[in-house]
C-alpha positions as CSV (number, residue, x, y, z in Angstrom):
1,M,0.0,0.0,0.0
2,S,1.3,3.4,-1.0
3,P,0.1,6.9,-1.7
4,T,-0.4,7.9,-5.3
5,D,-1.3,10.9,-7.4
6,L,-5.1,10.7,-7.9
7,R,-5.4,13.6,-10.3
8,V,-6.7,12.4,-13.6
9,P,-6.7,13.7,-17.2
10,D,-9.5,15.9,-18.3
11,Q,-12.2,13.5,-19.5
12,S,-14.2,16.0,-21.6
13,E,-12.3,14.7,-24.6
14,K,-11.3,11.1,-24.1
15,P,-8.2,10.0,-25.9
16,E,-8.4,7.5,-28.7
17,K,-7.0,3.9,-28.4
18,S,-4.7,4.4,-31.4
19,D,-0.9,4.7,-31.1
20,A,-1.1,8.3,-32.3
21,P,1.7,10.6,-30.9
22,V,0.9,12.1,-27.6
23,A,1.8,15.5,-26.3
24,P,5.3,16.1,-25.0
25,V,5.8,15.0,-21.4
26,A,6.2,18.6,-20.1
27,E,2.9,19.6,-21.7
28,Q,1.2,16.5,-20.3
29,T,2.6,17.3,-16.8
30,A,1.3,20.8,-17.0
31,K,-2.2,19.6,-18.0
32,K,-2.1,16.9,-15.3
33,A,-1.5,19.4,-12.5
34,A,-4.7,21.2,-13.3
35,A,-6.8,18.0,-13.7
36,P,-9.6,17.1,-11.3
37,R,-8.9,14.7,-8.4
38,L,-10.5,11.3,-8.0
39,Y,-11.9,11.8,-4.5
40,A,-13.8,8.5,-4.7
41,L,-10.4,6.6,-4.8
42,D,-9.3,8.7,-1.7
43,A,-12.4,7.5,0.0
44,L,-11.7,3.9,-0.8
45,R,-8.1,4.2,0.4
46,V,-9.4,5.5,3.7
47,I,-11.9,2.7,4.0
48,A,-9.2,0.1,3.3
49,A,-6.8,1.6,5.8
50,V,-9.4,1.7,8.6
51,A,-10.4,-1.9,7.8
52,V,-6.8,-3.2,8.1
53,L,-6.3,-1.2,11.3
54,L,-9.4,-2.6,12.9
55,F,-8.4,-6.1,11.8
56,H,-5.1,-5.8,13.5
57,F,-6.5,-4.4,16.7
58,A,-9.9,-6.1,17.1
59,G,-10.2,-8.9,14.4
60,I,-7.6,-11.5,15.1
61,D,-8.5,-14.3,17.4
62,K,-5.1,-15.7,18.3
63,A,-2.4,-13.2,17.5
64,T,-4.2,-10.3,19.2
65,D,-4.3,-12.3,22.5
66,V,-0.7,-11.4,22.9
67,N,-1.4,-7.7,23.0
68,W,-4.8,-7.5,24.8
69,G,-4.2,-10.6,26.9
70,E,-7.7,-11.6,26.0
71,N,-9.5,-12.7,22.8
72,P,-10.9,-9.6,21.0
73,R,-13.9,-11.7,20.0
74,Y,-15.1,-11.3,23.6
75,L,-13.7,-7.8,24.2
76,F,-15.5,-6.4,21.1
77,P,-18.4,-8.7,20.4
78,E,-20.2,-6.1,18.3
79,L,-17.1,-5.1,16.3
80,F,-15.3,-8.5,15.9
81,P,-17.7,-10.0,13.3
82,F,-16.8,-7.1,10.9
83,A,-13.2,-6.5,12.0
84,K,-12.2,-10.1,11.3
85,Y,-12.6,-9.4,7.5
86,G,-10.6,-6.2,7.7
87,S,-7.4,-7.8,6.4
88,Y,-9.0,-7.8,2.9
89,G,-8.6,-4.1,2.8
90,V,-5.2,-5.0,1.4
91,Q,-6.9,-6.5,-1.7
92,L,-8.7,-3.2,-2.2
93,F,-5.3,-1.4,-1.9
94,F,-3.9,-3.5,-4.6
95,I,-6.8,-2.9,-7.0
96,I,-6.5,0.9,-6.4
97,S,-2.7,0.7,-6.9
98,G,-3.1,-0.9,-10.3
99,F,-5.5,1.9,-11.3
100,V,-3.5,4.8,-10.0
101,I,0.0,3.6,-10.9
102,C,-1.1,3.3,-14.5
103,L,-2.6,6.7,-14.2
104,S,0.5,8.3,-12.8
105,A,2.8,6.6,-15.2
106,W,1.0,7.9,-18.3
107,G,3.2,10.4,-20.2
108,R,6.2,9.8,-17.9
109,T,9.7,8.5,-18.8
110,P,11.1,5.6,-16.7
111,G,13.3,8.1,-14.8
112,Q,10.4,10.3,-14.0
113,F,8.3,7.3,-12.9
114,I,11.1,6.0,-10.6
115,K,11.7,9.4,-9.1
116,A,8.0,9.9,-8.4
117,R,7.6,6.4,-6.8
118,F,10.8,6.9,-4.7
119,L,9.5,10.3,-3.4
120,R,6.1,8.8,-2.6
121,L,7.4,5.6,-0.8
122,F,10.6,6.2,1.0
123,P,10.5,9.4,3.2
124,A,7.6,8.3,5.3
125,Y,8.8,4.7,5.2
126,W,12.2,5.6,6.6
127,F,10.6,7.5,9.4
128,S,8.3,4.6,10.2
129,V,11.4,2.2,10.4
130,I,13.0,4.5,12.9
131,V,9.7,4.6,15.0
132,G,9.5,0.8,14.7
133,V,13.0,0.3,16.0
134,L,12.4,2.7,18.9
135,V,9.2,0.8,19.8
136,W,11.0,-2.5,19.8
137,R,13.9,-1.1,21.9
138,L,11.9,1.1,24.4
139,L,8.7,-1.0,24.7
140,P,10.0,-4.6,24.1
141,E,7.6,-7.5,23.6
142,D,8.5,-10.7,25.4
143,V,7.0,-13.0,22.8
144,R,9.3,-12.1,19.8
145,P,13.0,-11.3,19.8
146,T,14.0,-7.7,19.3
147,P,15.3,-7.1,15.7
148,T,19.1,-6.8,15.4
149,I,20.8,-3.6,14.4
150,S,21.7,-5.2,11.0
151,D,18.1,-6.3,10.4
152,S,16.9,-2.8,11.2
153,L,19.3,-1.2,8.8
154,T,18.4,-3.7,6.1
155,N,14.7,-2.7,6.5
156,L,15.7,0.8,5.3
157,T,16.2,-0.6,1.8
158,M,12.7,-2.1,1.6
159,F,14.4,-5.2,0.1
160,Q,14.3,-7.3,3.3
161,V,12.2,-10.0,1.6
162,P,14.7,-11.1,-1.0
163,M,17.5,-10.6,1.6
164,N,15.6,-13.0,4.0
165,V,15.4,-10.4,6.8
166,P,12.3,-10.0,9.0
167,H,10.2,-7.0,8.7
168,I,10.4,-4.4,11.6
169,V,6.7,-3.9,11.1
170,G,4.6,-6.7,9.9
171,A,2.5,-4.6,7.5
172,Y,5.7,-3.9,5.4
173,W,5.0,-7.2,3.5
174,T,2.6,-5.4,1.2
175,L,5.3,-2.7,0.3
176,W,7.5,-5.4,-1.2
177,I,4.7,-6.6,-3.4
178,E,4.0,-2.9,-4.5
179,L,7.7,-2.4,-5.2
180,C,7.8,-5.4,-7.4
181,F,4.7,-4.1,-9.2
182,Y,6.5,-0.8,-9.9
183,L,9.6,-2.6,-11.2
184,V,7.7,-4.9,-13.5
185,F,5.6,-1.9,-14.8
186,L,8.8,-0.2,-15.9
187,V,8.7,-2.6,-18.9
188,V,5.7,-0.6,-20.2
189,L,7.7,2.6,-20.0
190,M,10.7,1.5,-22.0
191,K,8.8,3.0,-24.9
192,E,6.1,5.6,-25.1
193,I,3.1,4.4,-23.1
194,N,-0.1,3.7,-25.0
195,Y,-3.3,1.6,-24.8
196,Q,-1.9,-1.3,-26.7
197,R,1.4,-1.6,-24.8
198,V,-0.5,-1.5,-21.4
199,Y,-3.1,-4.0,-22.6
200,V,-0.5,-6.5,-23.9
201,F,1.6,-6.1,-20.8
202,S,-1.4,-6.8,-18.6
203,W,-2.2,-10.1,-20.3
204,V,1.5,-11.2,-20.4
205,W,2.0,-10.4,-16.7
206,L,-1.2,-12.1,-15.7
207,L,-0.5,-15.3,-17.6
208,A,3.1,-15.3,-16.3
209,S,1.9,-15.1,-12.8
210,V,-0.3,-18.2,-13.3
211,I,2.5,-20.2,-15.0
212,A,5.0,-19.2,-12.3
213,Q,3.0,-20.5,-9.4
214,H,3.0,-24.0,-10.8
215,K,5.6,-26.1,-9.1
216,A,6.7,-27.8,-12.3
217,T,7.8,-24.5,-13.9
218,G,10.6,-23.9,-11.4
219,L,10.4,-20.1,-11.6
220,P,10.9,-18.9,-8.0
221,I,11.9,-15.4,-9.1
222,A,8.8,-15.0,-11.3
223,S,6.5,-16.3,-8.5
224,T,8.1,-13.7,-6.2
225,I,7.6,-10.7,-8.4
226,A,4.3,-11.9,-9.8
227,P,2.2,-13.8,-7.1
228,A,-1.0,-14.8,-8.9
229,M,-3.6,-13.2,-6.6
230,S,-1.8,-9.9,-6.2
231,T,-0.9,-9.7,-9.9
232,A,-4.6,-10.3,-10.8
233,L,-5.6,-7.5,-8.5
234,F,-3.1,-5.1,-9.9
235,V,-4.1,-6.1,-13.5
236,S,-7.8,-5.6,-12.6
237,G,-6.9,-2.0,-11.5
238,I,-5.0,-1.4,-14.7
239,A,-8.0,-2.7,-16.8
240,M,-10.3,-0.4,-14.9
241,Y,-8.0,2.6,-15.5
242,L,-8.1,1.8,-19.2
243,I,-11.9,1.7,-19.0
244,Y,-11.8,5.1,-17.3
245,R,-9.4,6.7,-19.8
246,F,-10.6,5.1,-23.1
247,G,-14.1,3.8,-22.3
248,P,-15.2,0.1,-22.0
249,D,-14.9,-2.4,-24.9
250,L,-14.9,-6.1,-25.2
251,K,-11.1,-6.4,-24.9
252,L,-11.1,-4.7,-21.6
253,W,-14.1,-6.6,-20.3
254,L,-12.2,-9.8,-21.1
255,L,-9.1,-8.6,-19.3
256,L,-11.1,-7.6,-16.3
257,G,-13.0,-10.8,-16.3
258,G,-9.9,-12.9,-16.7
259,S,-8.1,-11.2,-13.9
260,W,-11.2,-11.7,-11.6
261,L,-11.3,-15.4,-12.4
262,I,-7.6,-15.9,-11.5
263,M,-8.0,-13.8,-8.4
264,Q,-11.0,-15.6,-7.1
265,S,-9.3,-19.0,-7.4
266,D,-6.3,-18.0,-5.3
267,L,-8.5,-16.0,-2.9
268,M,-10.8,-18.9,-2.1
269,E,-7.9,-21.3,-1.7
270,H,-6.2,-18.8,0.7
271,A,-9.4,-18.2,2.6
272,V,-10.2,-21.9,3.0
273,N,-6.6,-22.6,4.2
274,L,-6.9,-19.8,6.9
275,R,-10.3,-21.3,8.0
276,D,-9.4,-25.0,8.1
277,N,-5.7,-25.0,8.9
278,R,-5.1,-21.8,10.9
279,G,-8.4,-21.4,12.7
280,F,-9.5,-18.0,11.3
281,D,-13.3,-17.6,11.8
282,R,-14.0,-16.3,8.3
283,D,-16.4,-17.6,5.7
284,P,-14.6,-18.0,2.3
285,W,-17.8,-17.1,0.4
286,V,-18.2,-13.9,2.4
287,V,-14.5,-13.1,1.5
288,L,-15.2,-13.6,-2.2
289,A,-18.3,-11.5,-2.1
290,L,-16.4,-8.7,-0.2
291,V,-13.5,-8.6,-2.7
292,T,-15.9,-8.8,-5.6
293,S,-17.7,-5.7,-4.2
294,F,-14.4,-3.9,-4.3
295,Y,-14.2,-4.6,-8.0
296,L,-17.7,-3.3,-8.5
297,I,-17.0,-0.1,-6.6
298,V,-13.8,0.7,-8.5
299,L,-15.6,-0.2,-11.7
300,L,-18.2,2.5,-10.9
301,I,-15.4,5.0,-10.6
302,A,-14.0,3.7,-14.0
303,L,-17.4,4.2,-15.6
304,H,-17.6,7.8,-14.2
305,K,-20.6,6.9,-12.0
306,L,-18.9,8.5,-8.9
307,D,-17.6,11.7,-10.5
308,W,-20.0,13.6,-8.4
309,L,-18.1,12.7,-5.2
310,N,-15.9,15.8,-4.8
311,W,-15.6,16.3,-1.0
312,R,-12.2,18.1,-0.6
313,W,-11.6,16.8,2.9
314,L,-11.2,13.3,1.3
315,A,-7.9,14.5,-0.2
316,T,-6.5,15.3,3.2
317,A,-7.8,12.1,4.7
318,G,-6.3,10.1,1.8
319,A,-2.9,11.8,2.4
320,L,-2.9,10.3,5.9
321,V,-3.5,6.7,4.8
322,Y,0.2,5.9,4.0
323,P,1.6,7.2,7.3
324,L,-1.2,5.6,9.2
325,Y,-0.6,2.2,7.5
326,L,3.1,2.4,8.2
327,L,2.8,3.4,11.9
328,H,-0.3,1.6,13.1
329,E,0.8,-1.9,13.7
330,E,3.8,-2.2,16.1
331,L,3.2,1.3,17.6
332,G,-0.5,0.7,18.0
333,W,0.0,-2.7,19.7
334,A,2.6,-1.2,22.0
335,M,0.0,1.4,23.1
336,I,-2.6,-1.2,23.6
337,R,-0.4,-3.2,25.9
338,E,0.4,-0.1,28.0
339,L,-3.2,1.4,28.1
340,Y,-5.5,-1.6,28.3
341,G,-5.0,-2.2,32.0
342,P,-5.8,1.3,33.2
343,L,-8.3,2.3,30.5
344,G,-10.2,-0.8,29.5
345,A,-10.9,-2.2,26.0
346,W,-13.1,0.4,24.2
347,A,-11.3,3.4,25.7
348,T,-7.9,1.9,24.8
349,L,-9.0,1.2,21.2
350,G,-10.4,4.7,20.8
351,T,-7.4,6.4,22.3
352,T,-5.0,4.3,20.2
353,I,-6.7,5.1,17.0
354,G,-7.0,8.8,17.9
355,V,-3.3,9.1,18.7
356,L,-2.3,7.2,15.5
357,L,-4.5,9.6,13.4
358,V,-2.8,12.6,15.0
359,L,0.7,11.1,14.5
360,S,-0.1,10.3,10.9
361,W,-1.1,13.9,10.2
362,L,2.1,15.1,12.0
363,V,4.3,12.8,9.9
364,H,2.6,13.8,6.7
365,R,2.8,17.5,7.5
366,F,6.3,17.7,9.1
367,V,8.2,14.7,7.8
368,E,6.7,13.6,4.5
369,Q,6.0,16.9,2.8
370,P,9.3,18.7,3.8
371,S,11.3,15.6,2.9
372,V,9.7,15.3,-0.5
373,R,10.3,19.0,-1.3
374,W,14.0,18.7,-0.2
375,L,14.6,15.5,-2.2
376,K,12.8,16.7,-5.3
377,K,15.2,19.7,-5.6
378,R,18.2,17.5,-5.3
379,L,17.3,14.4,-7.3
């Protein structure tokens, strides 16, 4: 999960699907700055972040026992039935990422794309690693060993997965998947981006992800950078962006339908495994219905059915999503362990979420924005 530029091209005159020359990058960038913002995607990102947060704090039967000392099923009987499905906010994040990364890459060179992604991802991430290390050192947890200094430094690279180093914060696992998506998407930008290049890339990447997951193929690297379910979600987002930009046609419906079919297969297998082998109390059919509803909502945005949603406060709320996602897990659990005894369950949950929201705004305002401005001048 990462923040993205949600400003979109002017749709009063939709571009054609041909490979006709596009305006120079500088001209496109100038037009892009004045384009309207997709507030509906901001709203979805907020919903996804809140869902993941509530899952971690009030939706896990076993893992959360460590932090509350009791099962949240009984601490929050009204909230738990909904919070236990909150982890699927990650799937919504991946669909949105496919949409907005395609959007933000349009008209950019590979260098411009890499710079933009670096500035979006790393300043807030580096700060969160520092906070995570401080939490581990100052408020240690008896259950897990404190990360070593070397592991903490490795986390600053965001490449801890291929280097076989544990995450300082558990939620970082999604950032590696996002980073792989950006690296793979650079293939599209090797030449001037257009409808046909993105469409062909989407099918090739989607099919490669299916082939790579088969044990007989022996493609561990491919399966790492193109896990089937995540790739299908990203490709679904790309397909819906193409629908948004160019309008729907049979080719795009086939791409979207194909990506959904591949996604649902892995999603159901994963959900059944969590239920039967790991004891998660979640109905796989509810999971499929939930993620399918994400498709339908983003599709409404792609078909311009939610263009009326233009509440400006959603842009501010959307800007807090990335810092909140980075900070909430280890820091939030540490707060819960300290506050639950004196405050009780509901007061602790409310206080923890309130503090995290304030901290997320402070990080966005006084860390992320100044760092991006400073780096942008020097890169």
